[in-house]
Z-matrix of the N, CA and C atoms (Angstrom, degrees):
N
C 1 1.445
C 2 1.524 1 111.87
N 3 1.298 2 116.91 1 9.79
C 4 1.458 3 119.65 2 -179.28
C 5 1.526 4 110.22 3 -70.73
N 6 1.292 5 114.68 4 142.83
C 7 1.465 6 121.49 5 179.39
C 8 1.517 7 107.59 6 -91.74
N 9 1.348 8 117.01 7 97.61
C 10 1.464 9 119.43 8 -179.44
C 11 1.525 10 110.30 9 -76.98
N 12 1.316 11 116.72 10 171.02
C 13 1.467 12 122.12 11 -173.09
C 14 1.523 13 112.94 12 -61.49
N 15 1.330 14 116.98 13 -42.13
C 16 1.466 15 119.93 14 -179.29
C 17 1.520 16 110.50 15 -67.44
N 18 1.327 17 116.38 16 -45.93
C 19 1.474 18 120.54 17 179.47
C 20 1.525 19 110.65 18 -63.05
N 21 1.335 20 116.44 19 -39.48
C 22 1.469 21 120.76 20 178.70
C 23 1.528 22 110.77 21 -63.17
N 24 1.316 23 117.39 22 -41.07
C 25 1.464 24 121.51 23 179.48
C 26 1.527 25 111.24 24 -62.63
N 27 1.337 26 116.94 25 -45.82
C 28 1.466 27 119.55 26 -179.52
C 29 1.528 28 111.43 27 -68.61
N 30 1.330 29 116.57 28 -36.19
C 31 1.462 30 120.04 29 178.74
C 32 1.520 31 110.87 30 -66.89
N 33 1.319 32 117.17 31 -42.65
C 34 1.467 33 120.75 32 178.07
C 35 1.527 34 110.81 33 -64.49
N 36 1.332 35 117.25 34 -37.36
C 37 1.463 36 120.35 35 177.00
C 38 1.529 37 110.20 36 -63.71
N 39 1.331 38 116.93 37 -42.63
C 40 1.463 39 121.59 38 178.12
C 41 1.529 40 110.65 39 -60.93
N 42 1.324 41 115.99 40 -41.89
C 43 1.469 42 121.05 41 -178.27
C 44 1.524 43 112.76 42 -83.77
N 45 1.327 44 116.51 43 -4.06
C 46 1.465 45 122.30 44 -177.64
C 47 1.526 46 111.07 45 55.58
N 48 1.319 47 114.46 46 48.77
C 49 1.461 48 122.62 47 179.14
C 50 1.526 49 106.91 48 -113.10
N 51 1.326 50 116.39 49 128.47
C 52 1.458 51 119.91 50 -179.64
C 53 1.518 52 111.53 51 -99.72
N 54 1.302 53 116.58 52 -80.82
C 55 1.455 54 120.74 53 -177.38
C 56 1.518 55 109.98 54 -108.84
N 57 1.326 56 115.51 55 137.14
C 58 1.456 57 121.52 56 -179.97
C 59 1.521 58 109.25 57 -123.65
N 60 1.317 59 115.87 58 148.49
C 61 1.457 60 120.08 59 172.75
C 62 1.530 61 108.07 60 -72.76
N 63 1.320 62 116.93 61 170.50
C 64 1.471 63 120.29 62 179.51
C 65 1.522 64 111.04 63 -59.48
N 66 1.332 65 116.97 64 -40.03
C 67 1.465 66 120.68 65 179.18
C 68 1.525 67 110.92 66 -66.46
N 69 1.329 68 116.21 67 -40.21
C 70 1.459 69 119.78 68 179.17
C 71 1.531 70 111.16 69 -68.12
N 72 1.337 71 117.08 70 -34.61
C 73 1.469 72 120.51 71 176.72
C 74 1.525 73 110.05 72 -61.00
N 75 1.324 74 116.47 73 -43.14
C 76 1.465 75 120.69 74 178.63
C 77 1.524 76 110.53 75 -63.85
N 78 1.333 77 116.36 76 -42.75
C 79 1.460 78 120.60 77 178.68
C 80 1.527 79 110.51 78 -63.63
N 81 1.322 80 116.91 79 -44.11
C 82 1.463 81 121.64 80 -179.45
C 83 1.528 82 110.30 81 -60.38
N 84 1.325 83 116.54 82 -43.00
C 85 1.459 84 121.28 83 177.71
C 86 1.533 85 110.99 84 -64.69
N 87 1.322 86 116.67 85 -40.72
C 88 1.471 87 120.68 86 178.27
C 89 1.525 88 110.68 87 -64.62
N 90 1.328 89 117.58 88 -39.87
C 91 1.465 90 120.60 89 178.21
C 92 1.528 91 110.65 90 -64.03
N 93 1.326 92 116.28 91 -38.68
C 94 1.464 93 120.36 92 177.09
C 95 1.527 94 110.22 93 -62.60
N 96 1.327 95 116.62 94 -49.40
C 97 1.466 96 120.69 95 -179.82
C 98 1.523 97 111.49 96 -61.08
N 99 1.333 98 116.95 97 -39.08
C 100 1.464 99 121.07 98 178.01
C 101 1.529 100 110.45 99 -65.31
N 102 1.323 101 117.23 100 -39.75
C 103 1.468 102 120.84 101 -179.83
C 104 1.529 103 111.20 102 -66.41
N 105 1.325 104 116.75 103 -42.90
C 106 1.465 105 119.85 104 177.45
C 107 1.534 106 109.51 105 -64.17
N 108 1.324 107 116.58 106 -41.60
C 109 1.458 108 120.70 107 177.13
C 110 1.523 109 111.91 108 -61.06
N 111 1.318 110 116.75 109 -40.39
C 112 1.468 111 121.13 110 177.66
C 113 1.530 112 110.28 111 -59.90
N 114 1.323 113 115.75 112 -45.53
C 115 1.464 114 119.55 113 -179.04
C 116 1.531 115 110.67 114 -62.69
N 117 1.315 116 116.97 115 -44.19
C 118 1.460 117 120.77 116 -179.84
C 119 1.522 118 110.46 117 -63.90
N 120 1.327 119 117.17 118 -43.46
C 121 1.461 120 120.51 119 179.15
C 122 1.528 121 111.91 120 -68.83
N 123 1.335 122 116.50 121 -23.15
C 124 1.462 123 120.64 122 176.51
C 125 1.524 124 111.37 123 -79.72
N 126 1.342 125 116.45 124 -3.12
C 127 1.454 126 120.08 125 177.65
C 128 1.513 127 114.79 126 99.56
N 129 1.335 128 117.53 127 13.63
C 130 1.462 129 121.27 128 179.99
C 131 1.521 130 108.62 129 -117.15
N 132 1.325 131 115.50 130 109.91
C 133 1.459 132 119.73 131 178.82
C 134 1.523 133 111.12 132 -75.85
N 135 1.331 134 115.85 133 149.71
C 136 1.462 135 121.16 134 178.12
C 137 1.519 136 109.20 135 -71.80
N 138 1.340 137 118.16 136 118.63
C 139 1.468 138 120.12 137 179.07
C 140 1.533 139 110.64 138 -63.84
N 141 1.330 140 117.46 139 138.07
C 142 1.466 141 120.24 140 -174.65
C 143 1.524 142 114.88 141 -72.98
N 144 1.313 143 118.19 142 -33.96
C 145 1.461 144 119.89 143 -178.22
C 146 1.518 145 110.09 144 -121.08
N 147 1.345 146 114.66 145 165.99
C 148 1.457 147 118.31 146 -176.65
C 149 1.517 148 110.32 147 -77.76
N 150 1.328 149 115.21 148 113.99
C 151 1.456 150 124.79 149 178.98
C 152 1.526 151 106.68 150 -138.32
N 153 1.321 152 118.39 151 173.91
C 154 1.461 153 118.49 152 173.72
C 155 1.536 154 111.91 153 -56.93
N 156 1.328 155 116.92 154 -36.36
C 157 1.473 156 120.02 155 177.18
C 158 1.524 157 110.29 156 -62.54
N 159 1.328 158 117.52 157 -40.35
C 160 1.464 159 121.03 158 178.65
C 161 1.530 160 109.96 159 -65.08
N 162 1.319 161 117.53 160 -37.98
C 163 1.462 162 120.84 161 177.71
C 164 1.530 163 110.33 162 -61.54
N 165 1.330 164 116.79 163 -41.45
C 166 1.461 165 120.87 164 177.79
C 167 1.522 166 110.72 165 -65.36
N 168 1.320 167 116.75 166 -43.44
C 169 1.463 168 121.59 167 177.90
C 170 1.526 169 109.59 168 -58.96
N 171 1.333 170 116.35 169 -47.55
C 172 1.464 171 120.30 170 -179.23
C 173 1.528 172 112.05 171 -62.37
N 174 1.331 173 117.20 172 -38.09
C 175 1.464 174 119.71 173 177.51
C 176 1.528 175 111.45 174 -63.19
N 177 1.314 176 117.18 175 -40.72
C 178 1.468 177 120.20 176 177.00
C 179 1.521 178 110.90 177 -64.10
N 180 1.321 179 117.28 178 -42.56
C 181 1.462 180 121.11 179 177.81
C 182 1.528 181 109.48 180 -63.10
N 183 1.334 182 116.73 181 -43.51
C 184 1.472 183 120.48 182 178.08
C 185 1.520 184 110.91 183 -56.74
N 186 1.323 185 116.06 184 -45.93
C 187 1.460 186 120.25 185 -179.95
C 188 1.529 187 110.84 186 -59.74
N 189 1.316 188 116.43 187 -46.13
C 190 1.463 189 120.47 188 -178.45
C 191 1.521 190 111.72 189 -63.78
N 192 1.333 191 116.92 190 -41.35
C 193 1.464 192 120.36 191 178.85
C 194 1.525 193 110.10 192 -64.86
N 195 1.319 194 117.26 193 -47.74
C 196 1.463 195 120.53 194 -179.55
C 197 1.521 196 111.20 195 -61.29
N 198 1.315 197 116.89 196 -42.65
C 199 1.464 198 120.69 197 179.53
C 200 1.532 199 110.24 198 -61.17
N 201 1.314 200 116.87 199 -45.04
C 202 1.467 201 120.61 200 179.03
C 203 1.523 202 111.00 201 -67.19
N 204 1.317 203 116.73 202 -39.27
C 205 1.470 204 121.29 203 179.64
C 206 1.531 205 110.59 204 -63.35
N 207 1.315 206 116.32 205 -43.45
C 208 1.466 207 120.73 206 -178.79
C 209 1.522 208 113.05 207 -72.37
N 210 1.322 209 117.65 208 -22.71
C 211 1.471 210 120.84 209 -176.47
C 212 1.527 211 112.26 210 -107.39
N 213 1.330 212 116.08 211 34.77
C 214 1.462 213 119.76 212 -179.57
C 215 1.521 214 112.06 213 -70.81
N 216 1.313 215 118.17 214 -25.22
C 217 1.465 216 121.24 215 179.41
C 218 1.520 217 110.23 216 -70.51
N 219 1.315 218 115.29 217 150.90
C 220 1.460 219 120.87 218 -179.20
C 221 1.521 220 110.85 219 -70.43
N 222 1.319 221 117.04 220 -40.13
C 223 1.465 222 120.06 221 -176.92
C 224 1.521 223 110.42 222 -96.68
N 225 1.320 224 114.87 223 154.79
C 226 1.454 225 121.80 224 179.56
C 227 1.519 226 107.05 225 -129.17
N 228 1.310 227 116.46 226 117.30
C 229 1.458 228 121.60 227 -176.90
C 230 1.532 229 110.50 228 -92.15
N 231 1.320 230 116.10 229 153.81
C 232 1.453 231 120.67 230 174.93
C 233 1.511 232 112.78 231 86.16
N 234 1.321 233 114.13 232 -162.38
C 235 1.460 234 119.81 233 -178.69
C 236 1.520 235 110.29 234 -72.10
N 237 1.297 236 115.82 235 157.98
C 238 1.465 237 119.26 236 179.60
C 239 1.521 238 109.35 237 -69.15
N 240 1.296 239 115.60 238 142.21
C 241 1.458 240 121.42 239 -178.57
C 242 1.521 241 110.57 240 -88.77
N 243 1.310 242 115.67 241 146.38
C 244 1.458 243 121.30 242 177.41
C 245 1.518 244 108.67 243 -104.20
N 246 1.313 245 116.08 244 155.85
C 247 1.456 246 120.77 245 177.60
C 248 1.522 247 109.60 246 -66.04
N 249 1.314 248 115.86 247 144.91
C 250 1.452 249 122.30 248 178.57
C 251 1.532 250 109.29 249 -66.19
N 252 1.339 251 118.00 250 120.66
C 253 1.465 252 119.91 251 -177.82
C 254 1.532 253 112.83 252 -64.37
N 255 1.317 254 118.28 253 -29.22
C 256 1.467 255 120.44 254 177.24
C 257 1.520 256 110.83 255 -64.42
N 258 1.335 257 116.23 256 -41.51
C 259 1.458 258 120.74 257 176.92
C 260 1.524 259 110.17 258 -61.15
N 261 1.321 260 117.24 259 -46.69
C 262 1.461 261 121.10 260 -177.92
C 263 1.523 262 110.96 261 -61.55
N 264 1.341 263 116.61 262 -41.75
C 265 1.473 264 119.60 263 179.07
C 266 1.532 265 110.77 264 -63.55
N 267 1.346 266 116.75 265 -44.12
C 268 1.459 267 120.04 266 179.10
C 269 1.523 268 111.52 267 -62.94
N 270 1.328 269 116.86 268 -45.98
C 271 1.459 270 120.42 269 -179.86
C 272 1.525 271 110.89 270 -61.97
N 273 1.322 272 117.22 271 -45.33
C 274 1.470 273 120.68 272 178.57
C 275 1.530 274 111.17 273 -60.92
N 276 1.329 275 117.01 274 -43.44
C 277 1.464 276 120.86 275 179.42
C 278 1.520 277 110.65 276 -61.90
N 279 1.322 278 117.10 277 -43.77
C 280 1.463 279 120.32 278 179.02
C 281 1.525 280 111.11 279 -63.93
N 282 1.315 281 117.22 280 -41.52
C 283 1.463 282 120.44 281 179.83
C 284 1.529 283 111.25 282 -65.79
N 285 1.325 284 116.30 283 -41.34
C 286 1.458 285 120.39 284 -177.87
C 287 1.522 286 112.58 285 -71.51
N 288 1.317 287 117.50 286 -23.43
C 289 1.461 288 120.71 287 -178.16
C 290 1.518 289 112.46 288 -108.56
N 291 1.329 290 117.82 289 11.44
C 292 1.468 291 121.23 290 178.22
C 293 1.527 292 108.62 291 -60.37
N 294 1.348 293 116.50 292 127.46
C 295 1.468 294 118.73 293 179.51
C 296 1.523 295 110.93 294 -57.76
N 297 1.316 296 115.72 295 138.45
C 298 1.461 297 121.69 296 -179.33
C 299 1.519 298 109.00 297 -77.10
N 300 1.308 299 117.30 298 122.41
C 301 1.458 300 120.77 299 179.23
C 302 1.516 301 111.49 300 -103.52
N 303 1.317 302 119.15 301 -0.41
C 304 1.465 303 121.22 302 -177.52
C 305 1.519 304 112.24 303 -67.49
N 306 1.327 305 117.96 304 -25.39
C 307 1.458 306 120.80 305 -178.51
C 308 1.524 307 113.28 306 -95.70
N 309 1.306 308 117.28 307 -0.78
C 310 1.452 309 120.33 308 -178.85
C 311 1.519 310 110.42 309 -83.06
N 312 1.320 311 116.10 310 146.11
C 313 1.464 312 122.19 311 176.49
C 314 1.522 313 108.55 312 -78.24
N 315 1.311 314 117.24 313 114.42
C 316 1.459 315 121.06 314 -179.04
C 317 1.524 316 111.05 315 -107.75
N 318 1.335 317 117.82 316 9.93
C 319 1.458 318 120.29 317 -179.72
C 320 1.516 319 112.23 318 -75.14
N 321 1.330 320 115.82 319 -22.12
C 322 1.460 321 120.05 320 -179.45
C 323 1.518 322 113.13 321 89.06
N 324 1.349 323 118.58 322 -8.44
C 325 1.460 324 120.65 323 -176.98
C 326 1.528 325 111.91 324 -82.76
N 327 1.319 326 116.09 325 -27.33
C 328 1.444 327 120.16 326 -178.20
C 329 1.516 328 113.63 327 77.26
N 330 1.331 329 117.99 328 2.38
C 331 1.466 330 122.22 329 -179.24
C 332 1.519 331 109.65 330 -110.90
N 333 1.295 332 116.74 331 151.74
C 334 1.460 333 122.00 332 176.65
C 335 1.515 334 108.89 333 -76.45
N 336 1.321 335 117.93 334 118.12
C 337 1.453 336 122.01 335 -175.90
C 338 1.530 337 113.14 336 -81.01
N 339 1.333 338 118.52 337 -4.27
C 340 1.459 339 121.64 338 -177.83
C 341 1.522 340 112.17 339 -80.81
N 342 1.317 341 117.84 340 -5.40
C 343 1.469 342 120.62 341 -177.51
C 344 1.484 343 112.91 342 -66.75
């Protein structure tokens, strides 16, 4: 869940954030970690390598970070905001296509124990 330099650059570009103070850098990193945690708890594991699925995962994380970054204030003025439908579609697609791990051997032996 570490925010590497390349991922941080693309995330900041998505959020249209240029320079941050040291405190803001820590907050930005915490928001990223919280967003990745949200996705994992929602049933979507972080893909290990860059694939189209990873691009979708990253877009969902970007949305969550930007939403949290923009809503740092305690009060919210104006009409109530609705969730971005593009985010919801991506999250639903990722959840529905999450590889099934229930049939995988997690014992580490690589042998069928039913023999």
